[in-house]
N, C-alpha and C positions, 0 to 999 in steps of 0.2 A: 504494500500500500504506500502511495506517495503522500507525504505530509509536507505541506508548504507553510513556512513561517510568514506571517503577515503582520501589518501594523494594527494598532488599535487597542491592545490590552483587553480589558473587560468589554470595551465598547466595540470590539470587532464583531460582536453578536448584535444583529439588528434589533432595535427596540430597547436596548439597555442604555440607561442614562447614568452618568457619573459626574462627580465634582469633588474638589478638594481644596481646602484653604488652611492657612496657618497664621498663628499670631504668637510670635516668640517660640517657646518650646512646645506649645500646644497646637495640635492640628486636628481637623475633622475631615473624614472622607465619607461620601455618600454613593451608594449604588441603588438604582431604582429598577426593579424588575417586574413589579405589579402582577401579583398572583402566580409567580413562577413556581414550578415544582422544585423542591429543594431538599438537600441533605447535608449533613455536616459530620466532621470528626473533631472532637474536643479533647482538651488535655486530660490525662489520666492522673495528674497530681491530686492528692487528697485535699490540698489547699487550693480551692478553685475561686477565681474572681467572680464577683457578682454578675457581670455581663455574661460570663460563661453559663452560670446557672439559669439566667433568664433566657438566653438563646437556646439552650437545651430544650426548654419548654416550648419555645416558638417553633422549633424544628419538629416537634412531635406532631404538629399539624400537617407537615409535609409541603407547606407552601410559605413563601415569603414575598412581600411586596417591596421591601427595601432592606438595606444593610447600612447601619451607621457605625463608624469606627473612629475612635479618637486616639491620639498619641499624647504622651506627656504625663499620663496618670493611668495606672493599671486598674484602679477601683477594686483592689483586692485586699482582703483582711480589713474591710471597712464596715462589716456588719449590716444592720438594718438601714443605716444611713446610705451605705453603698448601694443596696438594692433599690432604695428610693431614687438615687441618682441614675441608676441604670434604667429604671422605669421612666424617669423623667426624660432621658435621652430618647427613648422609644416614642413617648407621647409627643415631644416637640417635633421629632422627625415626622410622625404620622400627621400632625396638624399642618406642618409645612407642605407636605406632599398630598394631603387628603387621602390617606390610606388608613387601613386598620392597624392600630398600635400593636395588636396581637400578631401581626405579620411583619414586624420590624425586628430583625436580628441586631443585636448590639455587641460590639467588640471594643476592647480597650487594651492599651499597651503603654507601659511606662513604669514609674516608681510604685512599688507595693507599699500599702499601709498608710497612705495619705488620702484624705478626703478629696473627692473630685471637685475642681473649681467649676461647679455646675453652671453658673451664670455665664462664664466665659465660653464653656462648651456649647451652651444653648445658642449664644450669639454666633458662634462658628457654624452650627448646624443650619441656622437660618441663612447665613451668608452663603454656605455651600448650596443650599436649596435653590437659591436665586441664580446659580451658575451651572445648573445641570444641563448637559447636552450629550449627544452621542457622537464622540469624536476621539481621535487619538490623544489630543491635547487634554481632554477631560479625564481620560484614564490615567494619563501621566500626572495630572494634578492630584488625583486620588492617591496614586502610588507614592508621591512625595509627601502628601499630608500625613500619612500613617507611619512615616519613618521616625525612629528614635535615634539610636547610635549608628544606624545605617549610614553609609557614605554615598549611596546612589539608589535611585528607585528601581524596583524590580517588577517587570511585567513581560508577558509573552502572549502570543496568539498564534493559532494555527488553523489552517483550512485543509479538509481532507474529504474523501468520498466514503460514504457508508456502503455496505455490501449491496444495498438495493439501488445504488447509483446516485443517490441524493448527495449534494454537497452540504457539509456540516462544518461548524466552527466551534472552537473553544478559545476563550480569552481568560487571562488571569493576571492578578497583581499579588504581590506578597511583600511583607517586611520581615526582617529578622537578621541579626548579626551577632547576638550573644545569647547566653543561656540556651544553647542549641544542643540537644542530645536525643538519643532514641526516645520514642514516644512524642515526637514532634519537637518543638523548639520554642524560644520566645519568638514565636512567629505567628503572624496572621496571614492567611491567604484566602482570597475570594476569587472564585472561578465561575464564569458564565458559559453557557452553551445553548444551542438551539435544537439539540437532539431530543427526540420524543421518548420520554422515559418516566416511569413511576418513581416516587420517592425511594422506595426500597431498591429499585434498580440503580438509581443514582448512588445511593448509600453503599451498595456492594462494590460498584466500580470505583468509587472514591476511596473506600477502605483499602482496596487492592493497590491503587496507585500510591496512596500515602505510605503504606507498609513498605513498598519498594523504593521510596524516594525520601520523603521528609523524615520517616522513621529511621533512615540510614544516614542521616546528616548529623554530624557532631562538631561543635565548636569548642565547648568547654566542659561538657558532661553534666551540666545542670539542666533540669527540666522546669519549664515555666508553669505559672499558675493560670496563664491566659491564652494558651495555645488554642488556635481555632482555624479550621479550614471549612469554608462553606461553598457549596456548589449550587447554582440556581440555573434552571433551564426554562426557556420560553416555549419549548416543545414544538417549534415551528418547522423543524426539518424531519428527516426520516427516523425510523425506529433505532433505538440503541442496539449496538452489536459489538463484536470484538474489535472492529476497526476503531470505534469510539474509545474502547478501553485502551487500545494501543496509543492513540493520539493523546488521551488524558495522561498516560504514563510519560509521554514525551514532554508535555507541558510541565508536569510536576518535577520531572528530572531537571529541566532547564532552570526552574526556580530554585531547586535545591543547590545546583551548581553555583547560581548567582549568590545565594546566601553563604555558601562556603567561601567564595572569593571575597565576600564582604564581612567575614568574621571580625569581631572587635579586635582592632589592632593588627589584623592579619596583613602579612606581606606576600603570602603564597597560599594557594589552595592545592589540594591533592585528592586523588581518587584511589581507593583500594579495591582491587578486583581479586576476590578469592575464588579460585577455580578448582574443579575436581575434588570437591569436598564429599564426605560420605553422605551427608544429608543437607537439605536446603538450610535447616536451622544451624547446622555446624558452619556452613558458609557464612551465614549472617552473623553468627557469634564471632567468628574470627575477623571478619571485615570490620565490624563495629569495634572490637577490642583494639585493632591496629589503628583505626581512624581516631579513636578516643584516647589513645595512650599519650599522656603528657610527655613521656620521654621520646616517643616518635615525633610528636608535634614540635618539640624543641630541636630535635635533630633536623627536621625540615627547615626550621628557622635558621639554623646554623649551617645549612648546606652540608650536613654530615651524613654520608651514606652508611649509617650505623645499622647494618643488617641484624645485629644482635637484638636490638630493641624491637625490630619487626617480628622476628621469630619468637621472641619472649612473649610478646603480646598475643600472638597466635596460640602459644602454649598455654597461657592462663585463661584463654577465652572459654574453655570448656569443649571446644571442638575436638573430635577424635581423629588423630593422624599419627603417623610414624615420623618423628623428627628427622630420622635418617633419610627420608624421602622428600622433604620439603624443598621447594625451589622458590627463589625470589628474583624478580626482574624490576628494574627501574626504567622509566621511559619519560621523555619530554620531547619538545621540538628539537632538542639537541641530539636525539638518538635514543637507542635502547640498549641495555646491557644487563646480562645475567650476573648477579653478585653471589647467589647461592644456587647450586645445581644438585638436586637430590642429596642434600645434606653436606655437600662439599662446598667450602668457601672459595670463591674465585677472585674476589676483590682484595688481594693482599697488597701491602705496601710495595710500590714500585711496579705493580702490574698495570697494564693498560686498562683493564676493567675498572680498577679503582679510580684512575684519572678520569675516565668517561663518566663514572658514577658521580664523581664530585661535580663535574660540569652540569650533569642532569639535575642534581640537587640544588644547583644555583638558579635554576629557572623558576618562573612564577607559577607554573602549573605542572604538576608532577603526577605520574601514574605509577602505582605500586601494584604489581601482580604477584600474588602468592599462590603457588600451585601445591596443594596438599597431597596430591597423588593418592587420594583415598576413596574416590568415587567419581561421580559425574555432575554434581550439583555446584552452583555458583551463586555469588551475591556481590553487590557493589556498595561501598560506603563512601561518604564524602566528608572531607574535613579541611582544616586550615592549620597554619602554624600557630604556635603559642609564643607571643612576643612580650617585650617589655611594655609596649603600649597597652596590651590587654590588661595588665595589672594596673597601669595608671588609670585607664578608663573606668575600671570597676572600683578602684580605690576611691575615686572622686565622684561616683555616680549620684549620690544624694547630697553632696556638699559642693 
């Protein structure tokens, strides 16, 4: 199947309106879908933000008319006052758009434990409501409005053919650069499509896509209280099928890669491909362990081809394999080199393999392939380096 990347973000889907505006550190983004079929995947953290609790109830109805998202305040660990603020965001959005408040999903991102500056957020909601349109610029404004420590907005859109021959589209925006770990991230992602599907069909396709992409993205190993991915469909194209599932995976994978590149303080991103694992879960365990290892991340930062850290992470991951059969390859635009081959180390001091490995590790985007030689299953995880700036950003986050 041919998948074509197009402009437009969430607005690549006909009939979807978007807007975004900021005032200082606070931003508000709006997406209007009007009675769209919807599904979501929310954080599994036991401490859940008030907008997450509210949106979970909204999604039980299987339809949403709008999404309102703010940056600058997480509205988490704020109790009854926090729920009142989340409900107020939904009501103000509903009044501004003349939709049912029970069909407004609410998302927040920012500092935990502080009361929402609700008057400021209300003003930004009304301002955004006056700027709604279906255009690439509108989607871009939305993506910028929901940024926190992100350094660039993240959006993607694709066009593809369904099995029945109809042309369909998927558009998406996301934010996320820190507290990114398995079970999603400090990330919000909003996805629109025109495929004809029920809420349960959308939910199943979204869970599959999230499991293979966002759940395999690790910046620092922390899981947020506000994670949320929502997908809404206008249902104006053909029926959902495996072509849609494949295209949705491509969209989520592109967003995951963008978030890895934009990890807090990051200078490099990397991808870990674990191949020939005994089971799919073994492949996932090993890939996540390597991508999440602080020692691997610091080696990436220091351009150090430290194969010992890679195989050690695979070893403690819980995956079953014979260490004497493991192979490790490094790859970038500078080339590809095997540094371990079936348990034998190739990249010794003075060897050309080590020199090439050092050049590869100096690149901005690196691929690590680990062959466990234990079966036929594979998995991919995404990560970034761990730098001095990560410590600085998070040491100063609330001060």
